[in-house]
C-alpha positions in Angstrom: -52.8 14.0 66.9 -50.9 11.0 68.4 -51.5 9.6 71.8 -49.8 11.1 74.8 -46.7 9.3 76.0 -46.4 9.4 79.8 -43.4 8.9 82.0 -44.6 5.4 83.0 -44.9 4.5 79.2 -41.2 5.5 78.8 -40.2 3.6 81.9 -42.0 0.5 80.6 -40.3 0.8 77.2 -36.9 1.3 78.9 -37.5 -1.8 81.1 -38.4 -3.8 77.9 -35.1 -2.9 76.3 -33.1 -3.4 79.4 -34.5 -6.9 80.0 -34.1 -7.9 76.4 -30.4 -6.8 76.5 -29.8 -8.7 79.8 -31.4 -11.9 78.4 -29.6 -11.6 75.1 -26.3 -11.1 76.9 -27.0 -14.2 78.9 -27.4 -16.2 75.7 -31.1 -16.5 75.9 -32.7 -16.8 72.4 -35.0 -14.2 71.0 -38.3 -16.0 71.4 -37.4 -17.4 74.8 -36.5 -13.8 75.9 -39.8 -12.6 74.6 -41.6 -15.4 76.4 -39.9 -14.4 79.6 -41.1 -10.8 79.1 -44.6 -12.1 78.3 -44.8 -13.9 81.6 -43.4 -10.9 83.5 -44.3 -7.9 81.3 -42.5 -4.6 81.7 -45.7 -2.5 81.9 -49.4 -2.6 81.7 -50.7 -3.8 78.4 -47.5 -5.4 77.1 -48.4 -9.0 77.5 -50.8 -9.4 74.6 -48.5 -7.4 72.1 -45.5 -9.5 73.2 -47.5 -12.6 72.6 -48.4 -11.3 69.1 -44.7 -10.6 68.4 -43.7 -14.1 69.4 -46.3 -15.5 67.0 -45.1 -13.3 64.2 -41.5 -14.4 64.8 -42.5 -18.0 64.9 -44.3 -17.4 61.6 -41.1 -16.1 60.0 -41.2 -12.4 60.7 -38.1 -10.5 61.8 -37.8 -8.9 65.2 -38.5 -5.4 63.7 -41.4 -6.6 61.7 -42.9 -8.3 64.8 -42.3 -5.3 67.1 -43.9 -2.9 64.5 -47.2 -4.6 65.3 -47.1 -3.5 68.9 -49.9 -1.0 68.4 -47.5 2.0 68.2 -45.9 1.2 71.6 -42.6 1.6 69.8 -42.1 4.6 67.5 -40.4 4.5 64.1 -37.2 5.8 65.7 -37.1 2.8 68.0 -37.7 0.4 65.1 -35.0 2.1 63.0 -32.5 1.6 65.8 -33.2 -2.1 65.9 
């Protein structure tokens, strides 16, 4: 059985997407946007996974590949949309 997703988990995920969209619309690059989110994470426990995603992207991974590492914070549906 999977872990329980709480309303605060969904709010943090929504905040993550909203902030990424705003930063992207403002012309901020992908890794810079993620660094911004790392310094001001959208929810508890996001800082370390975002740091890992930045490292993966810097190493040549795509956004989806890097976010897939976020210890199941994002489901397959979310990754498919990206």
